[in-house]
N, C-alpha and C positions, 0 to 999 in steps of 0.2 A: 598467490592470487588464483581464484577459481577459474576454471575453463569457461570460455564463452560458449553459450548455447544459442538456440534459435530465439529465445525470449530474454535477451540480456544475459545476466549472470545466472549460473546454475542455482536452482532453488535448494538451499540447504535449510533444514528445519531448525537445527542447532538447539533443540530442546526447549524452545520457547512455548509458552502457553498460547494456543490459538484462540483468539478472541472474536473472530468474525467467521461466518460461514456463508454458504450460498444463500441468497435471499436477504442478507443483512444490508441495511442502509448506512451510508457514511457521508460525512461532509467532505467537501473538496477544499483543500488547504492551499490552493494556488489561485492565480488570477486568469485562468483560462476561459472563464465565462460560465462554467458549470458551478452549481451550488450544492446539489445533493445527488448521489449516485446509489445504485443498487448492485451488489456483487452477483454476477451470474455464473462465474466459473473461476476455478483456481487451477491454471494449467500446470502440467507436469507433476501434480500431486496424485499419487496412487491411493485409491480408496477402496473400501469394501463396497460391494454392489448395493445400491439404494441407500447409501449413507452420504449425507451432504459433505462436500469438501470444505475444509476449514483453512483459514489463513491467519498468520501471525504477523508480527511486526516485520517489515521489510520484505514481505512476500509480494510477488507480482500477481495481480488478479485481473480478470476481465469484468468490466462494469458496463452498465447502461445508465445513461444520464437521465435523471428524472426531473430535476429542476435546474433552471439556468436560462441563459439567453436563447432566443428562438433558433439561432444558428447551430447551437451545440446540443439542444434537446433531442431526445429519442435516438441518439447515436450510441454505438458500441465502441468502447475504447479500452485501452490497457491502463492500469493504475498500480501504484505502489502504496502499500499500507504504511502510513507514517505515525499513526497514533491509534491506540485501542484502549477501551475502558477496562477490560479485564487485566488484572495485575499479572505481571510476568517477572520472573526472577533472573537477574543478571548473574554472570559467572562469579562476580565478586561478592555475591550474597545479598545485594540490595534488591528491593522490590520496587517496580516502577508501574504506575498506572496513570492514565490521563483522564480528563473530564469528558472527552468525546472520542468517537471513532472518526478518523480522517484519512483521506487518501490524496495522492498527487497524481494527476494524469500524465502519462508518459507515452512515447512512441514504442513500437515493438522492440526496438533496439535499446531502450532504456533512457533515452534523452527526454527531459521534461518538455511538455508542450507550452508551459507558461514561462514567465520571466521572473516570477517572485513567488516565494512560499511564505504564507502567513502562519505564525505560531511556531512553537518549538518542535523539533524532531529529535528522536533518540539517536545515540551514537551508533546503534546497530544498523540504522538506515544509512548513515554516512559511510560505514565500512563497506557495505554491500553495493550501494548506489552512489558513487562519488559525484556524479553529475547532479543528482538531486540535492546533495549536501551543499554544493556550491551556492545554491539559490536560497538556502535556509537563513532565516534571521538569527536563530539561536539553536545550538545543539546541546543536549544534556546527556 
């Protein structure tokens, strides 16, 4: 098991194709009240100067909530990427892609803010964030 860091589990890139970058919008796949978010930062990812940070499946990102209930709009929160449109290759050789980009809002320690996750999530998220996987309806 990876070592615990300040932001949940350590961010290992694991050779996955990064499908989201700073400025990308994504849907929220939980029942926290938010509907759409925009990624504003990918913490602990070292990058070249003036190059936008990129996030892949199961990465922790900092988001701002653009659409949702009035109580959660215009807030900054942490989220875990659970789906991305860009195809990525698993270690067994299969390629996986989803029809949308989606995130799940979490606390800084990695516990989800919601009580239910809509849609499927990949097993890479379940391995890295077990508390998120407990709330998922299906894992592929």
